C-alpha positions, -999 to 999 in steps of 0.1 A, spaced: -37 366 216 0 376 218 29 358 233 43 379 261 67 356 279 81 320 277 105 299 297 123 267 287 136 240 311 154 207 308 158 208 270 192 199 255 216 226 268 189 245 286 183 236 322 164 267 332 164 297 307 148 323 330 116 339 318 120 356 284 99 386 276 87 388 240 74 417 219 63 420 183 99 415 171 124 399 194 161 391 188 179 363 206 215 374 204 244 353 214 275 335 201 276 300 186 267 272 209 250 295 233 217 276 231 197 299 208 185 271 186 175 249 215 153 278 228 135 281 195 131 244 190 117 238 225 92 267 220 82 254 186 72 220 198 47 236 222 22 241 193 40 235 160 26 242 125 37 207 115 19 183 139 45 156 133 71 178 151 52 182 183 67 155 205 95 161 231 118 130 231 136 122 263 164 104 245 170 132 220 161 163 241 166 158 278 201 172 290 225 144 283 244 147 316 211 140 336 191 118 313 199 84 329 191 98 364 159 113 351 148 81 334 155 61 365 135 84 387 105 86 364 105 48 359 102 43 396 75 69 399 97 92 420 95 120 396 68 135 373 76 140 336 97 172 334 82 204 321 99 218 289 80 248 277 58 273 294 44 303 275 21 331 286 -2 348 261 -20 381 266 -57 378 254 -68 405 230 -100 424 230 -119 402 206 -111 371 227 -120 387 261 -152 403 247 -165 370 234 -160 355 269 -176 385 285 -206 383 261 -215 348 273 -202 348 309 -198 384 319 -169 408 322 -160 396 357 -153 360 346 -116 366 339 -95 374 369 -66 378 345 -62 382 307 -31 360 306 -34 324 293 -6 301 303 1 271 281 27 244 289 40 210 278 66 185 290 79 151 283 45 135 288 36 155 256 3 167 270 -4 204 265 -18 219 296 -32 254 303 -40 277 331 -66 304 330 -75 323 362 -113 327 363 -142 334 387 -167 306 382 -192 320 407 -193 355 390 -196 338 356 -226 316 368 -244 346 383 -241 366 351 -252 335 331 -284 331 351 -292 368 351 -291 368 313 -310 335 306 -341 340 285 -365 312 295 -402 306 294 -420 322 324 -432 289 338 -397 277 344 -376 309 349 -383 312 386 -369 279 395 -334 287 381 -327 309 411 -327 277 433 -298 263 413 -263 273 424 -240 260 397 -240 249 361 -246 213 369 -277 220 390 -290 243 363 -286 216 337 -305 191 360 -333 215 365 -338 223 328 -337 186 319 -365 179 344 -387 208 335 -382 216 298 -370 184 282 -394 187 253 -383 222 242 -356 219 214 -339 253 223 -338 244 260 -324 210 251 -295 226 232 -289 250 262 -289 220 285 -263 202 264 -240 233 266 -245 234 303 -235 197 306 -203 205 287 -194 233 311 -202 210 340 -181 181 327 -152 201 315 -151 228 341 -157 264 331 -120 272 326 -115 242 302 -147 250 284 -136 285 278 -101 273 267 -115 247 243 -142 268 227 -130 303 229 -92 303 231 -76 271 217 -88 279 181 -69 312 184 -38 298 200 -10 307 176 9 280 157 47 283 158 65 282 125 102 272 128 125 279 98 161 270 94 184 258 66 168 224 64 136 239 50 153 255 20 143 247 -15 164 223 -35 155 240 -69 141 209 -86 116 183 -74 102 151 -89 65 160 -90 52 124 -88 74 117 -57 62 150 -42 26 141 -48 31 107 -31 48 122 -1 19 148 1 -7 121 -1 11 100 25 16 129 49 53 122 48 68 155 36 104 163 39 115 196 54 123 211 20 89 201 6 71 228 27 89 256 9 84 240 -25 47 235 -19 45 271 -6 62 283 -37 38 264 -59 7 276 -40 19 312 -41 24 308 -79 -10 292 -82 5 259 -94 -11 225 -86 9 193 -85 -18 173 -103 -23 199 -129 14 201 -136 16 163 -140 -14 163 -163 -17 197 -179 -40 188 -208 -27 216 -231 9 227 -236 -1 263 -239 -20 261 -206 11 248 -189 32 276 -205 8 303 -194 7 289 -159 45 287 -156 50 322 -170 24 337 -147 39 319 -117 73 334 -124 59 369 -126 40 365 -93 71 352 -75 94 378 -90 71 407 -79 70 394 -44 106 383 -40 127 412 -53 109 440 -35 131 430 -6 162 420 -25 182 451 -33 213 431 -42 200 426 -77 163 437 -81 162 430 -118 163 392 -114 133 371 -126 121 337 -115 113 311 -141 96 277 -138 99 248 -162 83 213 -161 99 185 -181 113 150 -177 147 146 -161 176 134 -183 204 110 -172 230 137 -166 207 162 -147 214 170 -110 184 148 -98 181 116 -79 171 96 -109 163 102 -146 129 99 -162 106 115 -136 87 147 -144 104 175 -125 96 211 -118 127 232 -122 131 267 -106 157 290 -122 166 326 -119 171 348 -150 196 376 -148 188 402 -176 222 420 -171 241 388 -179 213 374 -202 214 339 -187 196 317 -162 209 296 -134 191 269 -114 179 281 -80 201 255 -63 232 271 -79 224 305 -65 241 318 -33 230 302 0 218 335 13 195 340 -18 181 305 -15 174 310 22 155 343 16 137 328 -14 127 297 5 114 315 36 94 339 15 78 311 -4 67 291 27 57 322 46 35 335 18 17 302 15 11 300 53 -4 335 55 -31 325 30 -46 302 57 -52 332 80 -44 311 111 -26 329 139 12 324 136 43 331 155 75 330 134 107 314 148 137 320 125 169 303 134 201 322 124 180 344 101 199 355 70 232 340 83 245 335 47 235 370 35 257 399 27 254 428 53 233 448 28 210 419 22 207 414 60 196 451 61 170 442 35 159 412 56 155 435 87 134 458 66 113 428 55 108 419 91 96 454 100 74 461 70 60 427 61 62 404 91 58 422 124 26 441 115 8 407 111 28 382 131 51 381 161 87 372 152 115 357 173 148 353 155 183 342 165 215 357 153 251 364 162 255 390 134 257 427 142 240 435 109 208 416 120 203 440 150 186 474 149 209 497 169 180 520 176 158 494 192 179 477 219 148 468 238 142 440 214 174 422 223 176 392 246 212 381 253 217 343 253 247 326 268 257 292 282 269 298 317 286 264 318 312 278 294 341 299 306 336 336 304 299 335 311 286 348 344 268 320 364 248 333 393 245 319 428 219 291 432 214 288 394 217 257 373 244 260 346 234 260 310 217 284 286 205 316 303 187 346 287 189 382 300 177 416 289 205 433 308 238 434 289 257 442 321 247 407 334 263 387 306 298 382 293 316 405 269 316 377 243 278 377 243 275 414 238 302 417 212 278 422 182 263 452 200 298 466 206 304 464 168 271 481 162 279 509 187 311 516 169 291 523 137 309 495 117 278 483 99 266 518 90 299 533 79 312 504 59 281 487 44 254 513 39 253 545 19 247 573 44 234 608 37 245 623 70 272 612 94 282 625 128 317 617 139 320 613 177 348 604 200 336 572 217 311 544 216 293 559 246 286 590 226 266 568 202 247 552 230 237 584 248 229 604 216 207 576 201 189 571 234 183 608 239 171 611 204 145 585 210 135 601 244 131 636 231 113 625 199 84 615 221 81 652 231 80 663 195 117 672 190 135 662 158 163 639 168 190 620 149 170 596 129 186 608 96 222 607 111 246 578 112 268 582 143 304 569 139 329 568 167 364 578 155 385 572 186 401 606 184 400 637 163 433 627 146 415 599 128 389 622 111 409 633 80 413 598 67 376 590 74 366 622 55 387 611 26 368 577 25 335 595 27 344 618 -2 355 589 -23 322 572 -16 297 601 -18 306 638 -20 269 647 -12 272 632 23 268 657 52 295 653 78 296 669 113 320 664 142 311 665 179 339 657 203 349 658 239 376 682 252 401 674 280 434 689 289 453 668 263 427 672 236 424 710 232 455 715 211 446 686 188 411 699 184 422 734 176 447 721 151 420 701 134 397 731 131 425 752 117 429 727 88 394 737 76 386 702 64 350 710 73 331 743 75 336 757 110 299 754 120 301 717 114 327 711 141 317 714 177 332 705 210 309 692 238 320 722 259 298 744 237 268 726 251 279 717 286 291 753 293 322 740 310 359 743 303 362 705 297 336 680 288 328 645 277 293 633 269 285 625 305 289 661 314 256 669 296 238 651 324 231 664 359 257 650 383 232 633 406 215 616 377 247 602 363 260 591 397 227 572 402 232 556 367 267 544 377 253 531 410 227 511 391 252 497 366 275 485 393 250 476 420 264 441 423 299 454 429 294 484 452 291 479 490 279 515 493 264 538 466 286 566 452 278 600 466 287 634 452 309 641 482 330 610 472 342 627 441 372 647 454 394 644 423 408 676 406 396 664 372 370 686 356 352 660 336 326 639 355 336 606 339 373 612 350 363 620 386 342 588 389 370 568 374 395 583 398 373 574 428 362 539 418 396 527 406 415 545 433 394 538 464 368 511 457 378 486 430 407 462 431 432 457 403 410 430 387 380 453 385 381 487 367 354 512 359 341 510 324 322 540 313 304 520 286 286 500 312 263 528 325 259 540 289 246 506 278 222 506 308 209 540 299 203 531 263 185 499 272 163 516 298 156 550 283 119 547 285 120 541 322 147 567 328 132 595 307 110 610 335 142 614 356 159 636 330 159 672 341 149 701 318 185 713 318 197 680 306 171 678 279 179 714 267 216 705 263 208 676 240 181 697 222 208 723 215 229 695 198 200 684 177 192 720 167 228 725 156 227 694 134 198 708 114 222 733 99 252 716 82 255 714 45 270 687 22 307 686 13 339 698 28 353 732 32 371 748 2 
């Protein structure tokens, strides 16, 4: 089964989060103190991988401003224990087919299982079933001896059927087993019986990982064994045990190896196994090697006490020809290493897991964060759903905005609280409904910062504005579904004016002379002379510089002029639906401006909005990018052809600059 939606209420800074849709890979994006960690922790406790973490605690977890009032009401019986987490899971074919095999295909009215838990710490479920349809199917498919089969049609539910079989076939062992199963259905209710026997074993466990679960680099093996036996592990122990299990090391065997050579062989083999796993996704220094050592601790070692037998984890750098303890490596390296160790151990159990990563890769360099995103895509999401929190623009895939859920605390200034809503942490898929501070990482992404400065690129397209990036990327995704080659190979970089291109070209040539560069820019009255001057300088071959007017077939153009006017007006109406008393109509645009964006700006800022509200052309662009799958059928053939012409043009440019 897959998690499709969850909602958190009355947990720390979260009063009511709003329902949060979840996919295979979901990013909770928001600034510090927005409540991202609270969302993950509350969801984790619904069904945690570590049973000791399962309890919600009123003192620690209930919103502080309301806790005394809540405890007073619950102590007097005036209020039920508050609900904290509610999650909906979509059943998959193997789960529904098992139920259909035993109770019929009409048993499930819905394939959604809802699981919830509150401060009573009792996990509840809801499954919408048709008991009558299930019973009829069950009776029709019973295989009973002829002498008792006729009587079953005088029974009308599972309990009556169990009574009948007990009275008429008590001596038959197979019938006795059947009767016991029927009694279980009668006592539990069919919905609970299905949940306990068919669904609960497949309910995913949540795995929560943050900095507290990181490896320390050295552990006293005897102390570790005692904590393991007493079921009293520390957070960092899980990663260490995962690392040891992945490396095929056993605590008891390390404490009592028998032969020195056996211990040496085990430690060398363990280092090779870990190195091959770890450095596939660590491009910062892929030649590093992991080494293990087991020996007593000495008085001046960085351990809690001398004399114990310790396992030491170190990293060998062949370039510098020396080793350093894992604990001395960078925080980002230790985070990545620790998570990989624990995750690899968990996957061996083959239990269903949902991964919750809090501030994933926070300490990593931007290039390493790109490696981590690649690891998510290639190694995690094919097998497990993943929800991670971040405020870093480098931890967001700009081509997949549908994965982003914006998190903000509406009790803070700058956030947009809505009417009749409790303040606190809210989650939204719509960037136009949250504050600018919450969407700032996406703004950086749209400006191309992470691509231009932190990643080697083979092809780069300089455009005028952030909105060009949004529309071009979205149209690339939309048209690729029809078989057209889009812009997957291109990094789109806003330059805020043609006059900035020469310096950017110089930076590109210093970095990589094989990089292909093209320029696509809008043209207005004030821009034409600057554009013509730039072309005349011949910094790029002429066919690698285009104005949008070449595709719009108009005298002036910005990116919005590639769309049909009615479509774009409807897009603006949708983006500003909460601020417009009447939708914009084509007849409202009476400005002499030739560019569509300018005409809408003139109308809204001149006749509709007050001084404290101005038209921002990025708002409809963001809405378009986030909803391209829904909007794609509304794109006219003419609009599609204009963008296809751009993509066809970009198949031609060659590396380098003009001579």
